[in-house]
C-alpha positions in Angstrom: -0.3 0.0 0.0 1.4 3.8 -0.9 1.4 6.5 1.1 -1.6 8.7 1.6 -2.1 11.1 -1.5 0.6 9.2 -3.4 -0.2 7.0 -6.8 1.5 4.0 -7.8 3.0 4.4 -11.5 3.5 1.4 -13.7 1.8 -1.3 -11.4 0.6 -2.5 -15.1 3.0 -1.5 -17.6 0.8 -0.6 -21.0 0.3 -3.8 -22.9 -0.6 -2.9 -26.8 -2.1 0.9 -25.6 -3.5 -1.0 -22.4 -2.7 0.3 -19.2 -3.5 0.6 -15.4 -2.7 3.6 -12.9 -3.2 3.1 -9.3 -3.8 6.3 -7.1 -4.3 5.6 -3.1 -6.5 8.4 -1.7 -8.1 9.6 1.3 -7.8 8.6 5.1 -8.6 5.0 4.4 -5.9 4.6 2.1 -8.6 3.6 -1.1 -7.4 2.4 -4.4 -8.7 4.8 -7.2 -8.1 3.7 -10.9 -7.8 4.8 -14.2 -7.9 2.4 -16.9 -7.2 3.3 -20.5 -6.4 1.7 -23.9 -4.6 3.4 -27.3 -8.1 5.1 -28.5 -7.0 7.8 -25.6 -10.6 6.8 -24.0 -10.4 6.2 -20.5 -12.6 4.6 -17.3 -12.2 6.2 -14.0 -12.9 3.3 -11.4 -13.9 4.2 -7.6 -13.1 7.9 -7.4 -12.2 8.3 -3.6 -10.4 11.7 -3.7 -10.6 13.0 -0.6 -9.7 16.8 -1.3 -8.9 18.9 -4.3 -5.1 18.4 -4.1 -6.0 14.5 -4.5 -8.7 15.2 -7.3 -5.7 17.1 -9.2 -3.3 14.2 -9.3 -5.7 12.3 -11.0 -6.8 15.3 -13.3 -3.2 15.9 -14.0 -2.2 12.5 -14.8 -5.1 12.7 -17.0 -3.9 15.7 -18.9 -0.1 14.3 -18.9 -1.5 11.1 -20.9 -4.1 13.2 -22.9 -7.0 10.6 -21.8 -10.4 11.6 -22.3 -12.6 9.8 -19.4 -15.8 8.4 -20.7 -16.8 6.0 -17.8 -17.0 6.7 -14.1 -18.0 3.3 -12.2 -17.4 1.7 -9.0 -17.2 -1.5 -7.3 -19.4 -0.6 -4.8 -20.2 2.5 -2.5 -18.8 2.7 0.7 -18.1 6.3 1.5 -14.1 5.7 1.1 -14.9 4.5 -2.7 -16.9 7.7 -3.9 -15.7 10.6 -2.0 -14.5 12.0 -5.4 -17.6 10.9 -7.5 -19.5 14.5 -7.7 -16.3 16.2 -8.5 -15.6 13.5 -11.4 -19.1 13.6 -12.6 -19.5 17.3 -12.6 -15.9 18.3 -14.2 -15.8 15.3 -17.1 -19.5 15.5 -17.6 -20.2 11.6 -16.6 -23.1 9.4 -15.9 -22.2 8.0 -12.5 -22.6 3.7 -12.9 -23.0 1.5 -10.1 -25.0 -1.4 -8.4 -28.5 -0.1 -6.9 -27.6 -2.8 -3.8 -25.3 -0.2 -2.2 -28.0 2.8 -2.5 -28.0 2.9 1.1 -24.6 3.4 1.3 -25.0 6.4 -1.0 -27.8 7.9 1.1 -25.7 7.7 4.2 -22.3 8.4 3.0 -21.8 11.5 5.1 -23.2 9.4 8.4 -20.9 6.5 7.8 -17.7 9.0 7.0 -18.9 10.5 10.6 -18.4 7.2 12.0 -14.7 7.3 10.9 -14.4 11.0 11.8 -14.3 11.8 8.1 -16.1 14.6 6.7 -17.9 13.2 3.5 -19.9 15.4 1.3 -23.2 14.3 0.1 -23.3 12.3 -3.0 -26.4 11.9 -5.6 -27.5 8.5 -6.3 -25.8 6.5 -9.8 -27.4 7.8 -12.8 -27.3 4.0 -14.1 -27.4 1.2 -12.7 -25.0 -2.3 -13.6 -25.9 -5.6 -12.6 -24.5 -8.8 -12.9 -23.0 -9.6 -16.5 -23.4 -6.3 -17.6 -20.5 -4.8 -20.0 -18.8 -1.3 -19.7 -17.2 -0.2 -22.9 -14.6 2.5 -23.7 -12.6 2.9 -26.5 -11.9 -0.9 -27.4 -12.0 -2.3 -24.2 -14.8 -4.2 -22.3 -15.2 -5.0 -18.6 -17.9 -7.4 -17.6 -19.3 -6.7 -14.2 -19.4 -9.9 -11.9 -21.9 -9.5 -9.0 -20.1 -10.9 -5.6 -22.1 -9.4 -2.3 -21.0 -10.5 1.0 -18.9 -7.0 1.5 -21.8 -5.1 0.4 -25.0 -5.6 -1.3 -23.9 -4.2 -4.8 -20.5 -5.0 -4.5 -19.1 -5.8 -8.2 -16.0 -6.9 -9.8 -14.7 -5.8 -13.5 -13.3 -8.3 -15.6 -11.2 -7.6 -18.8 -10.4 -11.1 -20.1 -8.0 -9.7 -22.9 -6.2 -8.2 -20.5 -6.4 -10.9 -17.5 -6.9 -7.9 -15.3 -9.6 -8.0 -12.5 -10.8 -5.0 -10.5 -12.1 -7.0 -7.2 -13.0 -3.8 -5.1 -13.5 -4.9 -1.3 -14.2 -8.5 -2.2 -10.8 -10.0 -2.5 -7.4 -8.5 -1.0 -4.1 -9.9 -1.2 -4.3 -12.6 1.7 -7.4 -11.7 2.7 -11.2 -10.8 2.0 -13.7 -8.1 2.4 -15.1 -7.0 6.2 -18.6 -8.7 6.4 -19.8 -7.0 9.9 -21.4 -3.6 8.1 -24.8 -3.4 7.2 -25.5 -5.9 4.1 -22.7 -7.9 4.8 -22.4 -11.4 4.9 -19.4 -14.2 5.4 -20.9 -17.0 3.7 -22.3 -15.1 1.0 -18.8 -13.2 0.3 -16.7 -16.8 0.3 -19.1 -18.6 -1.7 -19.1 -15.6 -4.4 -15.6 -15.6 -4.4 -15.3 -19.2 -4.6 -18.1 -19.7 -7.9 -17.1 -16.5 -9.6 -13.6 -15.4 -9.2 -11.3 -18.3 -8.5 -12.9 -19.9 -11.5 -11.0 -17.2 -13.9 -7.6 -18.3 -14.7 -4.6 -18.5 -12.2 -3.0 -15.6 -13.7 -5.3 -13.2 -13.9 -3.9 -10.1 -12.1 -6.1 -8.7 -8.9 -6.5 -5.3 -8.4 -8.2 -4.2 -4.7 -9.8 -2.0 -3.3 -7.1 -1.4 -0.6 -3.6 -2.3 -0.7 -1.1 -4.3 -3.4 -2.3 -6.0 -6.3 -2.3 -10.0 -6.2 -3.1 -12.9 -8.7 -6.0 -15.5 -8.7 -3.6 -18.4 -8.2 -2.1 -16.4 -5.5 -5.3 -16.2 -3.7 -6.3 -19.6 -5.0 -3.7 -21.3 -3.2 -2.4 -19.1 -0.2 -5.2 -17.2 1.1 -6.5 -18.4 4.5 -9.7 -17.6 4.0 -10.5 -19.4 0.7 -8.8 -22.8 1.8 
């Protein structure tokens, strides 16, 4: 995990014009992602920018790469993953896409932040609902939405088969899994979803979690103590 307000360069080197940039934002050390391809179009995933300085880091990277944001999507809607949604939605004139199962968390973002002593600005509900099997497209890239509840009711993972990349949100971490003690969480549901929907992917798929370092499906299949 990077220090707060820093971003990790070259987490995934561009492959044929494909790239992933990981920013670690806000006091909860949440991972925000920019995914792009050779068309110059990109997607912002889990915009967690906490303040103006963090948003400027994200915006500065987009400008430095001459990237055009065309998608704003979320793996889930806990407060630390949506802090930058309104700024991105307004600045880039994007429709925000997420699963409706997390409407409760969007509505209560300020209250949830207050529980952790973190001020959070109100966030409006998503413009577009994403569900199991939906495909998010930008440029020549497709991300398939995989619904894996258990951490939250609306938790999604986004899978790019061509680049063997999975954005796992807070469902799966290196050596761990998402917490299940918040409203809408359920341990058995989470474990079942990970095993039936994620561990069936190829072992060499890179997994980018919502917090902490990247891993692979193979590493978690054999070494994650929660999944044995």
